[in-house]
C-alpha positions as CSV (number, residue, x, y, z in Angstrom):
1,M,55.9,-4.5,-3.0
2,K,55.3,-0.8,-3.2
3,S,52.8,1.0,-0.9
4,L,50.9,4.0,-2.2
5,N,53.4,6.8,-2.4
6,G,54.4,9.8,-4.4
7,K,56.9,7.9,-6.5
8,F,54.4,5.4,-7.7
9,L,51.8,8.0,-8.4
10,S,54.2,10.0,-10.5
11,M,55.2,7.0,-12.5
12,A,51.6,6.2,-13.2
13,L,50.8,9.7,-14.3
14,I,53.9,9.8,-16.6
15,A,52.6,6.6,-18.2
16,G,49.3,8.4,-18.9
17,M,47.2,6.1,-16.8
18,T,45.2,7.1,-13.7
19,L,45.6,4.4,-11.1
20,F,44.7,6.4,-8.0
21,T,43.3,9.8,-7.3
22,A,44.9,11.0,-4.1
23,C,42.4,12.7,-1.9
24,D,42.3,15.0,1.1
25,D,39.8,17.0,3.1
26,N,39.8,19.8,0.5
27,N,39.3,17.6,-2.6
28,D,35.8,16.2,-2.9
29,D,35.1,14.1,-5.9
30,G,33.6,11.1,-4.1
31,G,30.8,10.5,-6.4
32,N,27.1,11.2,-6.4
33,G,26.4,9.1,-3.4
34,G,28.0,11.4,-0.9
35,G,30.8,10.6,1.4
36,G,33.4,12.9,-0.4
37,N,37.0,11.9,-1.1
38,G,37.9,13.4,2.3
39,D,36.8,10.0,3.6
40,Y,39.1,8.0,1.3
41,A,42.8,7.4,1.3
42,A,42.8,7.2,-2.5
43,T,40.6,6.3,-5.4
44,L,41.0,3.0,-7.3
45,S,40.4,3.2,-11.0
46,G,41.9,2.0,-14.3
47,S,44.6,-0.6,-14.4
48,I,47.7,-1.4,-12.5
49,T,50.8,-3.0,-14.0
50,E,53.0,-2.9,-10.9
51,D,52.5,-4.2,-7.4
52,V,50.3,-2.0,-5.2
53,T,49.5,-2.3,-1.5
54,L,46.4,-0.9,0.2
55,T,47.5,-0.2,3.7
56,E,46.0,-1.5,6.9
57,G,42.9,0.3,8.2
58,N,42.5,2.7,5.3
59,T,39.3,3.3,3.3
60,Y,39.5,3.5,-0.5
61,A,37.0,4.6,-3.2
62,L,36.4,2.3,-6.2
63,N,35.5,4.4,-9.2
64,G,34.6,2.2,-12.2
65,R,36.7,-0.7,-13.4
66,Y,39.9,-1.6,-11.5
67,T,42.0,-4.2,-13.3
68,V,45.1,-6.0,-12.0
69,E,47.1,-6.8,-15.1
70,E,49.3,-9.8,-15.7
71,G,52.5,-9.7,-13.6
72,A,51.0,-7.3,-11.0
73,T,49.9,-8.0,-7.5
74,L,47.3,-6.1,-5.6
75,T,47.9,-6.5,-1.8
76,I,45.1,-5.6,0.6
77,E,46.0,-5.5,4.3
78,P,43.7,-6.2,7.2
79,G,41.0,-3.7,8.0
80,V,41.0,-2.1,4.5
81,R,37.6,-0.9,3.4
82,I,36.8,-0.4,-0.3
83,V,33.7,1.6,-1.1
84,A,32.2,1.5,-4.7
85,L,31.2,5.0,-5.7
86,Y,27.6,5.5,-6.8
87,N,27.8,7.3,-10.2
88,D,27.6,6.5,-13.9
89,Q,30.6,4.2,-13.8
90,V,30.5,0.4,-13.4
91,P,32.7,-0.4,-10.4
92,Y,34.3,-3.8,-10.2
93,I,37.7,-5.4,-9.5
94,L,39.1,-7.7,-12.2
95,V,42.2,-9.9,-11.7
96,K,43.5,-11.1,-15.0
97,Q,45.4,-14.3,-15.8
98,G,49.0,-14.1,-14.4
99,A,48.0,-11.4,-11.9
100,K,47.4,-11.8,-8.2
101,I,45.2,-10.4,-5.4
102,E,46.6,-10.9,-1.9
103,A,43.6,-9.8,0.2
104,I,44.4,-11.1,3.7
105,G,42.2,-9.8,6.5
106,T,41.7,-11.3,10.0
107,A,38.6,-12.2,12.0
108,S,39.0,-9.0,14.0
109,S,39.9,-6.9,11.0
110,P,38.2,-8.2,7.9
111,I,38.6,-6.6,4.5
112,I,35.2,-5.1,3.5
113,M,34.2,-4.3,-0.1
114,T,30.9,-2.4,-0.1
115,S,29.0,0.4,-1.8
116,E,28.0,3.9,-1.1
117,Q,24.5,2.9,-2.1
118,E,23.8,0.0,0.3
119,T,21.3,-1.8,-1.9
120,P,21.7,-5.1,-3.9
121,G,23.1,-4.5,-7.4
122,S,25.1,-1.4,-6.6
123,W,28.5,-2.6,-7.9
124,G,30.2,-5.4,-9.9
125,G,32.1,-7.4,-7.3
126,I,35.4,-9.3,-7.7
127,H,36.3,-11.3,-10.8
128,I,39.4,-13.5,-10.8
129,C,40.6,-15.2,-14.0
130,G,43.0,-18.1,-13.8
131,K,44.7,-20.6,-16.0
132,A,43.1,-23.9,-14.7
133,P,41.1,-26.2,-17.0
134,I,37.5,-25.4,-18.0
135,N,35.3,-27.5,-20.3
136,V,34.2,-25.0,-22.9
137,E,35.0,-25.5,-26.6
138,G,38.6,-24.5,-27.2
139,G,39.6,-24.6,-23.5
140,T,39.4,-20.9,-22.8
141,G,36.6,-18.3,-22.3
142,Q,36.0,-14.6,-21.8
143,S,34.8,-13.3,-18.4
144,E,31.2,-12.0,-18.5
145,I,32.4,-8.7,-17.1
146,G,35.7,-7.3,-18.4
147,E,36.0,-9.8,-21.2
148,A,39.2,-11.2,-19.8
149,T,40.6,-14.6,-21.0
150,Y,40.4,-17.5,-18.5
151,G,41.1,-21.2,-18.7
152,G,44.1,-23.3,-19.7
153,N,45.9,-26.4,-18.4
154,E,47.5,-25.2,-15.2
155,N,45.7,-27.1,-12.4
156,T,47.8,-25.5,-9.6
157,D,47.7,-21.9,-11.0
158,N,47.9,-19.3,-8.2
159,S,45.8,-16.2,-8.4
160,G,46.7,-15.2,-4.8
161,T,44.7,-15.2,-1.5
162,L,41.3,-14.2,-0.3
163,R,41.0,-14.5,3.4
164,Y,38.5,-12.8,5.7
165,V,37.0,-10.8,2.8
166,R,33.4,-9.6,2.8
167,V,31.7,-8.3,-0.4
168,E,28.4,-6.5,0.0
169,Y,25.6,-5.2,-2.3
170,T,27.1,-6.6,-5.6
171,G,25.1,-7.7,-8.6
172,Y,25.3,-4.7,-10.9
173,A,23.5,-5.4,-14.2
174,L,25.4,-4.5,-17.3
175,N,22.5,-5.6,-19.4
176,P,19.3,-7.8,-19.0
177,E,21.5,-10.9,-19.5
178,T,24.6,-10.1,-17.4
179,E,24.6,-9.4,-13.7
180,S,27.7,-9.6,-11.5
181,N,28.2,-12.0,-8.6
182,G,29.8,-11.4,-5.3
183,I,33.0,-13.2,-6.2
184,T,33.4,-15.0,-9.5
185,F,36.1,-17.6,-10.0
186,Y,36.9,-18.0,-13.7
187,G,39.2,-21.0,-14.3
188,V,40.9,-20.3,-11.0
189,G,43.6,-22.9,-9.9
190,S,44.2,-24.8,-6.7
191,G,47.3,-22.7,-5.9
192,T,44.9,-19.9,-5.0
193,D,44.0,-19.7,-1.3
194,V,40.3,-18.9,-0.6
195,S,38.8,-19.0,2.9
196,Y,36.5,-17.0,5.2
197,C,34.7,-15.0,2.6
198,Q,31.1,-13.6,2.8
199,A,28.8,-12.4,0.0
200,Y,26.1,-10.3,1.5
201,M,22.9,-9.0,-0.1
202,G,24.1,-9.3,-3.7
203,K,21.5,-9.1,-6.6
204,D,23.0,-12.1,-8.5
205,D,24.9,-15.1,-7.2
206,G,27.0,-15.1,-4.1
207,F,29.9,-17.2,-5.4
208,E,30.2,-18.6,-8.8
209,F,32.7,-21.0,-10.3
210,F,33.4,-21.2,-14.0
211,G,35.5,-24.4,-14.1
212,G,38.9,-24.5,-12.5
213,T,40.3,-26.4,-9.5
214,V,40.2,-23.8,-6.7
215,N,39.5,-25.1,-3.2
216,V,37.4,-22.9,-0.9
217,N,36.5,-23.2,2.8
218,H,34.4,-21.2,5.4
219,M,32.3,-19.4,2.9
220,V,29.0,-17.5,3.8
221,S,26.4,-16.4,1.3
222,I,23.6,-14.3,2.7
223,S,20.4,-13.2,0.8
224,C,22.0,-13.1,-2.7
225,G,19.2,-12.6,-5.2
226,D,20.0,-15.4,-7.6
227,D,21.9,-18.5,-6.3
228,S,24.0,-18.6,-3.1
229,F,26.5,-20.9,-4.8
230,D,26.8,-21.7,-8.5
231,W,29.1,-23.8,-10.6
232,T,29.5,-24.7,-14.3
233,E,32.1,-25.4,-16.9
234,G,33.8,-28.2,-15.0
235,W,34.7,-27.0,-11.5
236,T,36.6,-29.8,-9.7
237,G,37.7,-28.2,-6.5
238,T,36.6,-28.8,-2.9
239,G,34.3,-26.7,-0.7
240,T,34.4,-27.1,3.1
241,D,32.2,-25.4,5.7
242,L,29.7,-23.6,3.4
243,I,26.8,-21.6,4.8
244,A,23.9,-20.1,2.8
245,V,21.0,-18.2,4.3
246,Q,18.2,-16.6,2.3
247,E,16.2,-14.3,4.6
248,E,12.5,-14.6,4.5
249,G,11.0,-12.0,2.3
250,T,14.0,-11.8,0.0
251,D,13.7,-12.8,-3.7
252,C,16.3,-15.5,-4.1
253,D,16.6,-18.5,-6.4
254,C,18.6,-21.7,-5.5
255,L,20.9,-22.3,-2.6
256,I,23.1,-24.2,-5.0
257,E,22.7,-24.3,-8.7
258,A,25.1,-26.8,-10.3
259,D,25.9,-27.6,-13.9
260,N,28.6,-29.3,-15.8
261,N,28.1,-27.5,-19.1
262,G,24.7,-26.1,-20.2
263,N,25.6,-26.7,-23.9
264,D,27.2,-30.1,-23.6
265,F,26.2,-32.2,-20.6
266,A,29.1,-34.6,-21.2
267,A,31.8,-32.0,-21.7
268,T,35.2,-32.8,-19.9
269,P,36.6,-32.2,-17.4
270,V,33.3,-32.9,-15.8
271,S,32.2,-30.7,-12.9
272,H,32.9,-32.8,-9.8
273,P,33.4,-30.7,-6.6
274,I,33.7,-32.4,-3.2
275,L,31.7,-30.5,-0.6
276,S,31.5,-31.1,3.1
277,N,29.8,-29.4,6.1
278,L,27.0,-27.4,4.5
279,L,24.2,-25.5,6.1
280,L,21.8,-24.2,3.5
281,V,18.7,-22.4,4.6
282,G,16.2,-21.2,2.1
283,N,13.7,-18.3,2.1
284,G,10.6,-20.5,2.1
285,G,10.1,-20.0,-1.6
286,D,9.1,-22.5,-4.3
287,A,12.5,-22.7,-6.0
288,Q,15.0,-25.5,-5.5
289,G,17.4,-25.7,-2.7
290,V,20.2,-27.8,-4.2
291,R,19.7,-28.2,-8.0
292,L,22.0,-30.7,-9.6
293,R,21.7,-30.7,-13.4
294,A,23.3,-30.4,-16.9
295,G,25.6,-33.4,-16.3
296,T,27.3,-32.2,-13.1
297,Q,28.8,-34.7,-10.8
298,V,29.3,-34.0,-7.1
299,E,30.2,-35.5,-3.7
300,I,28.4,-33.9,-0.7
301,N,28.9,-35.1,2.9
302,N,27.3,-33.7,6.0
303,A,24.7,-31.2,4.9
304,I,21.5,-29.6,6.2
305,V,19.2,-28.2,3.5
306,C,15.9,-26.7,4.5
307,G,13.5,-23.8,3.8
308,K,12.8,-24.7,0.2
309,A,9.7,-26.4,-1.3
310,L,12.2,-28.6,-3.4
311,P,15.2,-28.9,-1.1
312,L,17.1,-31.2,-3.5
313,T,16.5,-31.7,-7.2
314,V,18.4,-33.9,-9.6
315,E,18.0,-33.4,-13.3
316,T,19.4,-34.8,-16.6
317,A,20.3,-38.5,-17.3
318,E,24.1,-37.8,-16.9
319,T,23.7,-36.3,-13.4
320,E,21.3,-38.9,-12.2
321,N,23.3,-41.9,-13.6
322,A,26.4,-40.6,-11.8
323,L,24.5,-40.8,-8.5
324,V,23.2,-44.3,-9.3
325,N,26.5,-45.7,-10.2
326,G,28.4,-44.1,-7.3
327,T,30.5,-41.7,-9.3
328,S,28.6,-39.0,-7.4
329,K,27.8,-39.4,-3.7
330,L,25.4,-37.9,-1.3
331,T,26.0,-38.9,2.4
332,N,24.8,-37.7,5.7
333,I,22.3,-35.3,4.1
334,Q,19.3,-33.9,6.1
335,L,16.5,-32.4,4.0
336,S,13.3,-30.7,5.1
337,G,11.5,-32.5,2.3
338,V,11.9,-35.2,-0.3
339,L,14.4,-35.4,-3.2
340,T,12.9,-34.7,-6.6
341,S,14.1,-36.6,-9.6
342,N,13.3,-35.2,-13.1
343,E,14.4,-38.4,-14.9
344,G,13.3,-41.0,-12.4
345,I,16.8,-42.6,-12.5
346,Y,18.0,-41.6,-9.0
347,T,15.0,-41.4,-6.8
348,N,14.2,-40.4,-3.2
349,D,14.2,-44.1,-2.4
350,D,17.8,-44.3,-3.6
351,F,18.6,-41.2,-1.6
352,T,17.2,-42.5,1.7
353,A,18.6,-46.0,1.1
354,E,22.1,-44.5,1.5
355,G,21.3,-43.4,5.0
356,N,20.1,-39.8,4.2
357,N,17.2,-38.2,6.0
358,N,14.5,-36.5,4.0
359,Q,11.9,-35.5,6.6
360,V,13.8,-33.2,9.0
361,N,11.5,-30.7,10.6
362,Q,13.7,-27.6,10.1
363,T,12.7,-24.2,8.8
364,F,14.2,-20.8,8.3
365,D,13.2,-19.9,11.8
366,S,15.4,-22.6,13.2
367,F,18.5,-20.7,12.1
368,T,19.0,-17.1,13.4
369,Y,22.3,-15.3,13.2
370,E,22.8,-15.9,16.9
371,S,22.1,-19.6,16.7
372,I,24.5,-20.0,13.7
373,C,27.2,-18.1,15.6
374,N,26.8,-20.5,18.5
375,D,26.9,-23.6,16.3
376,Y,29.4,-22.4,13.8
377,P,31.7,-20.0,15.8
378,W,34.0,-19.5,12.9
379,V,31.5,-16.9,11.5
380,V,31.9,-14.7,14.5
381,G,33.6,-11.3,14.3
382,W,34.0,-10.8,10.6
383,T,30.6,-11.5,9.0
384,H,27.8,-9.0,8.4
385,S,24.8,-10.0,10.6
386,W,21.5,-10.7,9.1
387,G,17.9,-10.4,10.3
388,D,18.4,-6.8,11.6
389,G,20.1,-5.1,8.7
390,G,22.8,-3.9,11.2
391,E,26.4,-3.3,10.8
392,T,28.9,-6.0,11.3
393,T,28.9,-7.4,14.8
394,T,31.3,-9.6,16.6
395,E,28.4,-11.0,18.8
396,T,30.9,-11.3,21.6
397,D,31.2,-9.6,25.0
398,G,34.9,-8.8,24.8
399,E,38.4,-9.9,23.9
400,L,41.0,-11.7,25.9
401,T,44.5,-10.7,25.1
402,G,47.7,-9.7,26.9
403,E,48.0,-10.0,30.7
404,L,45.6,-10.3,33.6
405,T,47.0,-8.9,36.9
406,G,43.9,-8.6,39.0
407,E,40.6,-10.5,39.1
408,L,38.3,-10.9,36.1
409,T,35.0,-12.7,35.8
410,L,33.5,-13.8,32.5
411,A,29.8,-13.8,33.2
412,A,27.6,-16.9,32.6
413,G,26.5,-17.4,29.0
414,T,28.8,-14.7,27.5
415,T,31.2,-15.2,24.5
416,Y,34.8,-13.9,24.3
417,M,37.4,-13.8,21.5
418,L,40.9,-15.0,22.4
419,N,43.4,-12.9,20.5
420,G,46.9,-14.1,21.0
421,A,48.5,-15.0,24.3
422,Y,46.5,-14.4,27.5
423,H,48.6,-14.7,30.7
424,V,47.1,-14.9,34.1
425,K,49.9,-13.5,36.2
426,D,51.0,-14.3,39.8
427,G,48.2,-13.1,42.2
428,A,45.6,-12.8,39.4
429,T,42.4,-14.9,39.1
430,L,40.4,-15.6,36.0
431,N,36.8,-16.6,36.9
432,I,34.8,-18.3,34.1
433,E,31.2,-19.0,34.8
434,E,28.9,-21.6,33.3
435,G,28.0,-21.5,29.6
436,V,30.9,-19.1,28.7
437,T,32.3,-19.7,25.2
438,I,35.9,-18.6,24.3
439,I,36.7,-18.5,20.6
440,A,40.3,-18.4,19.4
441,L,40.7,-16.0,16.5
442,Y,42.0,-17.4,13.2
443,D,44.9,-15.2,12.2
444,D,48.7,-15.3,12.3
445,I,49.0,-14.9,16.1
446,T,49.4,-17.8,18.5
447,D,46.3,-18.0,20.7
448,Y,46.6,-19.7,24.2
449,I,45.7,-19.2,27.8
450,L,48.6,-19.5,30.3
451,V,48.1,-19.5,34.1
452,E,51.4,-18.7,35.7
453,Q,52.6,-19.8,39.1
454,G,50.6,-18.0,41.8
455,G,47.8,-17.3,39.3
456,K,44.4,-19.1,39.3
457,I,41.8,-20.1,36.8
458,N,38.3,-20.9,38.2
459,A,36.4,-22.3,35.2
460,T,33.3,-23.7,36.7
461,G,30.7,-25.0,34.2
462,T,27.9,-27.4,34.6
463,A,26.7,-30.5,32.7
464,D,23.9,-28.4,31.2
465,A,26.1,-25.3,30.5
466,P,29.7,-26.4,30.0
467,I,32.4,-23.9,29.4
468,I,33.6,-24.3,25.8
469,M,36.9,-23.1,24.5
470,T,37.1,-23.5,20.7
471,A,38.4,-21.8,17.6
472,Q,37.0,-20.0,14.6
473,D,38.9,-22.5,12.4
474,K,37.4,-25.8,13.3
475,A,40.4,-27.9,12.5
476,P,43.0,-29.6,14.7
477,G,45.9,-27.3,15.5
478,A,43.9,-24.1,15.3
479,W,45.0,-22.7,18.7
480,G,47.3,-23.4,21.6
481,G,45.0,-24.6,24.5
482,I,45.3,-24.1,28.2
483,H,48.6,-24.2,30.1
484,I,48.7,-24.2,33.9
485,C,51.9,-23.8,35.9
486,G,52.1,-24.8,39.5
487,K,54.6,-25.1,42.3
488,A,54.3,-28.9,43.0
489,P,57.4,-31.2,42.7
490,I,58.8,-32.3,39.3
491,N,61.9,-34.5,38.7
492,V,63.9,-32.4,36.3
493,Q,67.4,-31.3,37.2
494,G,67.2,-28.2,39.4
495,G,63.5,-28.8,40.4
496,T,61.9,-26.3,38.0
497,G,61.3,-26.1,34.3
498,Q,59.9,-23.7,31.6
499,S,56.6,-24.3,29.9
500,E,56.9,-25.3,26.3
501,I,54.5,-22.5,25.3
502,G,54.9,-19.1,27.1
503,G,58.2,-19.9,28.8
504,A,56.7,-19.7,32.3
505,T,58.4,-21.3,35.3
506,Y,56.8,-24.4,36.9
507,G,57.8,-26.8,39.7
508,G,58.8,-26.5,43.3
509,S,58.1,-28.1,46.7
510,E,54.4,-27.3,47.3
511,S,52.6,-30.6,46.8
512,D,49.2,-29.0,47.7
513,D,49.6,-25.9,45.5
514,N,46.2,-24.6,44.3
515,S,45.9,-23.3,40.7
516,G,42.1,-23.1,40.8
517,T,39.3,-25.2,39.4
518,L,38.4,-26.7,36.0
519,Q,35.0,-28.3,36.0
520,Y,32.8,-29.1,32.9
521,V,35.3,-27.5,30.5
522,R,35.6,-28.6,26.9
523,V,38.6,-27.6,24.8
524,E,38.4,-28.1,21.0
525,Y,40.8,-27.9,18.0
526,T,44.0,-27.3,20.0
527,G,47.5,-28.4,19.0
528,Y,48.9,-25.3,17.4
529,A,52.5,-26.0,16.3
530,L,54.9,-23.3,17.2
531,N,57.7,-25.2,15.4
532,S,58.4,-28.7,14.2
533,E,59.2,-29.8,17.8
534,T,56.6,-28.0,19.8
535,E,52.8,-28.5,19.5
536,S,50.3,-27.6,22.2
537,N,48.0,-30.0,24.0
538,G,44.4,-29.5,25.0
539,I,45.2,-28.8,28.7
540,T,48.8,-29.0,30.0
541,F,49.4,-29.4,33.7
542,Y,52.9,-28.2,34.6
543,G,53.8,-29.0,38.2
544,V,50.2,-28.5,39.2
545,G,49.4,-29.3,42.8
546,S,46.8,-31.4,44.6
547,G,45.0,-28.3,45.8
548,T,43.8,-27.7,42.2
549,N,40.3,-29.2,41.4
550,V,40.0,-30.8,37.9
551,S,37.0,-32.8,36.8
552,Y,34.6,-33.3,33.9
553,C,36.9,-32.0,31.1
554,Q,37.0,-33.0,27.5
555,A,39.8,-32.5,24.9
556,Y,38.3,-32.7,21.4
557,M,40.0,-33.0,18.0
558,G,43.4,-31.6,19.1
559,K,46.4,-32.1,16.9
560,D,48.7,-33.1,19.8
561,D,47.9,-34.7,23.2
562,G,44.6,-34.3,24.9
563,F,45.8,-33.9,28.5
564,E,49.5,-33.9,29.5
565,F,51.1,-33.9,33.0
566,F,54.6,-32.6,33.6
567,G,55.1,-33.8,37.1
568,G,53.0,-32.4,39.9
569,T,50.5,-34.0,42.2
570,V,47.2,-32.8,40.7
571,N,44.2,-35.2,40.9
572,V,41.7,-35.4,38.0
573,S,38.5,-37.2,37.5
574,N,35.9,-37.7,34.7
575,M,38.2,-36.8,31.8
576,V,37.4,-37.5,28.1
577,V,39.7,-37.3,25.1
578,V,38.2,-37.7,21.5
579,N,40.4,-37.9,18.4
580,C,43.5,-36.0,19.6
581,G,46.2,-36.6,17.1
582,D,49.1,-37.6,19.3
583,D,48.4,-39.3,22.7
584,S,45.1,-39.1,24.5
585,F,46.8,-38.9,28.0
586,D,50.5,-38.3,28.6
587,W,52.6,-37.9,31.7
588,T,56.3,-37.3,32.4
589,E,58.6,-35.6,34.9
590,G,57.2,-37.4,38.0
591,W,53.4,-37.0,38.0
592,R,52.1,-38.6,41.2
593,G,48.4,-37.7,41.2
594,N,45.2,-39.8,41.1
595,A,43.0,-40.1,38.0
596,T,39.5,-41.6,38.1
597,D,37.1,-42.3,35.3
598,L,39.1,-41.7,32.2
599,V,37.8,-42.2,28.6
600,A,39.8,-42.0,25.4
601,Y,38.2,-42.6,21.9
602,Q,40.1,-42.5,18.6
603,S,38.6,-42.9,15.2
604,T,41.2,-40.8,13.3
605,D,45.0,-40.8,12.9
606,C,46.2,-40.9,16.5
607,D,49.1,-42.3,18.5
608,C,48.9,-43.8,22.0
609,L,45.9,-43.9,24.3
610,I,48.3,-43.3,27.2
611,E,52.0,-42.6,26.8
612,A,53.7,-42.6,30.2
613,D,57.3,-41.7,31.2
614,N,59.1,-41.0,34.4
615,N,61.8,-38.9,32.8
616,G,63.0,-39.4,29.3
617,N,66.6,-38.2,30.2
618,D,66.9,-40.0,33.5
619,F,64.7,-43.1,34.1
620,D,65.6,-43.1,37.8
621,A,64.9,-39.4,38.5
622,T,62.9,-38.7,41.6
623,P,60.1,-38.2,42.6
624,V,59.3,-41.2,40.4
625,A,56.1,-40.8,38.3
626,H,53.5,-43.0,40.0
627,P,49.9,-42.0,39.3
628,T,47.0,-44.1,40.6
629,L,44.4,-44.7,37.9
630,S,41.0,-46.3,38.1
631,N,38.0,-46.9,35.9
632,L,39.5,-46.5,32.4
633,L,37.8,-47.1,29.1
634,L,40.3,-46.6,26.3
635,V,39.3,-47.3,22.7
636,G,41.9,-47.0,19.9
637,N,41.7,-46.4,16.1
638,G,42.8,-49.8,15.0
639,G,46.3,-48.5,14.2
640,D,49.7,-50.2,14.9
641,A,50.6,-47.8,17.8
642,Q,50.4,-48.8,21.4
643,G,47.4,-48.4,23.6
644,I,48.9,-47.9,27.0
645,R,52.7,-47.4,26.7
646,L,54.5,-47.6,30.0
647,R,58.2,-46.6,29.7
648,A,61.2,-44.5,30.7
649,G,61.1,-45.7,34.3
650,T,57.5,-44.8,35.1
651,Q,55.6,-46.6,37.8
652,V,51.8,-46.8,37.9
653,S,48.8,-48.4,39.7
654,I,45.9,-49.2,37.4
655,D,42.7,-50.8,38.5
656,N,39.5,-51.5,36.5
657,A,40.4,-50.8,32.9
658,I,39.4,-51.8,29.4
659,V,41.9,-51.2,26.5
660,C,41.1,-52.2,22.9
661,G,41.4,-51.0,19.3
662,K,45.2,-51.1,19.2
663,A,47.6,-53.8,17.8
664,R,49.5,-53.6,21.1
665,P,46.9,-52.5,23.7
666,L,49.4,-52.6,26.6
667,S,53.2,-52.3,26.1
668,V,55.8,-52.1,28.9
669,E,59.4,-50.9,28.3
670,T,62.6,-50.2,30.1
671,I,64.1,-52.2,33.0
672,Q,63.0,-49.8,35.7
673,T,59.3,-49.8,34.5
674,E,59.2,-53.6,34.1
675,N,61.0,-54.3,37.4
676,A,58.5,-52.1,39.3
677,L,55.6,-54.2,37.8
678,K,57.5,-57.5,38.6
679,N,58.2,-56.6,42.2
680,G,54.7,-55.1,42.9
681,T,55.8,-51.5,43.3
682,S,53.5,-50.9,40.3
683,T,50.2,-52.8,40.0
684,L,47.8,-53.8,37.2
685,T,44.5,-55.2,38.5
686,N,41.1,-55.9,36.8
687,V,42.6,-54.8,33.5
688,T,41.1,-56.3,30.2
689,I,43.1,-55.9,27.0
690,S,42.2,-56.9,23.5
691,S,45.5,-58.8,22.8
692,D,48.5,-59.9,24.7
693,L,50.7,-57.6,26.7
694,H,54.0,-56.7,24.9
695,S,57.2,-56.6,27.0
696,E,60.3,-55.0,25.5
697,E,62.7,-56.3,28.2
698,G,61.0,-59.7,28.9
699,I,61.0,-59.0,32.6
700,Y,57.2,-58.4,33.1
701,T,55.5,-60.7,30.6
702,N,51.9,-61.5,29.5
703,T,52.1,-64.5,31.8
704,D,52.8,-62.2,34.7
705,F,50.0,-59.9,33.6
706,L,47.4,-62.7,33.5
707,A,48.5,-63.8,36.9
708,G,47.5,-60.4,38.3
709,E,44.2,-60.0,40.1
710,G,41.3,-59.9,37.6
711,N,43.4,-59.3,34.5
712,S,42.4,-60.9,31.1
713,V,42.8,-60.8,27.4
714,D,39.6,-60.6,25.3
715,N,40.0,-60.4,21.5
716,T,36.3,-59.6,20.9
717,L,36.4,-56.2,22.6
718,S,34.9,-53.4,20.5
719,Y,33.3,-50.1,21.4
720,T,31.6,-47.3,19.5
721,F,31.3,-43.9,21.0
722,D,27.6,-44.5,21.7
723,D,28.7,-47.7,23.6
724,I,31.1,-45.7,25.6
725,K,28.4,-43.1,26.6
726,T,26.1,-45.9,27.6
727,A,28.8,-47.4,29.8
728,C,29.9,-44.1,31.2
729,T,26.6,-42.3,32.0
730,W,28.5,-39.4,33.7
731,M,29.6,-38.2,30.2
732,G,26.1,-36.8,29.4
733,D,25.5,-34.2,26.8
734,W,28.5,-32.0,27.6
735,T,30.8,-34.3,25.7
736,I,30.8,-34.6,21.9
737,E,32.1,-37.0,19.3
């Protein structure tokens, strides 16, 4: 792709088409709103027919229409700012069928499209025309602004990428009937990547979908004068993690206005988006919150809708019948009022009978920018704040990146962004006080915390104010977790190893080595995959010594293991793993610590509850893995994998355990592991499992197991997460499901 340069400008001028007006401090034609072209790297105007790149960190002026023609790609790098000039031109960006926009910002460097005149309706926003199906007569339409063709039969059509893009003050009115949205998707296909976009203070809709199959996630619409989200003409994509807030005193219409086709309620393809994780907060006005009408179908799961007199309205026989017969679904919805039915087909009684709640006492005041940042940390760093009219704010107290060589304290209650690798070096100490939140940025950099040998992490939360380490992207695998490297013995050849992430040395001869303290710490959405062989755990203990204090920690929704031990002698207590995609607990390389009060709960696609090895390359390697475990409650996901899998020569002592929810709740493998159980080197006592023990070698059998003190098989065992919290009162409110 070509960047802005003299060769490209010359070609454009020869073609008789002004694509950019190059600007410098002595050339001021920045428009009537001030700001002169001395502030701009170039002016965007007219049409482009070749690839163009707007380079990182620059500011560009938008003067009138800017069209990306078929075959061309407009690339916009992180930190670019586009400012619509305030003059007699109508500024907007139009991406035609067969063209692409690749606008890829980051949380710390979003792409911002705004206006010289910072008032709603100042410019025309972004318009993207794709080739995916729409349900208008003839199968194609003309965009309201720019009159470009959209629609077709290419479900997976790709119009590019929008990521970390903020559009402000859109909604320009071309005439009394036509105003422009923040971003308008015209027949856009599912090959297009749309995530982390904000529409701020527009005069018309925030985001509108005219048919198409595009999927969107992490979208924020703030105080847009018409509807926050709007669809029509057969949109059938997905929308995940959607937030709409209409500030009190702003003149806004619906939070969602949803049609199939206003002229033909039964037109096909029928609008049927699938939406999940919605927070929709109205301005206290009399209009609808979510308005489903004109034949639209929909599936909505997990939503809060409040701040509107009519928080949820259903209209037209087609729309209501789809809800009654189950074609459309509303589940886990919380409303601040009752559902209103225009036709009386799908009623509030039907709505509440499906487990939805229609009397939630929530108002606009319940949701400030600060509270939403706390509850939805993925909005931090790139969105424009609301409530104070201020400039964009990260709402954080700093950034963690690079290396720590001295001592640093993160003060109680503060929030930090984790940007890439953060290494605590030999002799350094990272102190983290109660209530601190650390948020891993969502970008193309691998985020993780690595405590090297000789370094320390003292993360000391409380039950009321735990330390939370999470990610902007609330999905398993979003970041790389915590890695602690100590000097305690491991059983690999040579006595030392290299951490899978960060390549730091671990292992040695100091059994009582001290790497610090982890107390009331929750790590969420870990499991970043560096490659096909290496994913990261929630917390990984590499040769960590018994001088390290670890208690009251939770690994939540990771993609790999919850907690893994590579040798060492560290003792842990009160540890909780929920829905980590590989194993809940895992040890290898000779771990010999104690573990008391362990909980694992799986309700998603997960592997073992415990996967335990001595050494996968040498089953007899010394020191032999032999942890002592007590008070275990391990609940599987019903899958075919093992619950506790003891193998590769490991030894173990387990007392007082319940294991259920797996086809093979307890499996023993390899001659060394089974012989240790048979001869009493390893012990299983007071262990209850939900089906018979499985023995690979036939040395230690289910009969031997049942002969052990207090062991039993109970096929009726079943636990919900609430049951677990009742049984394990120490879990309290600092753990989540």
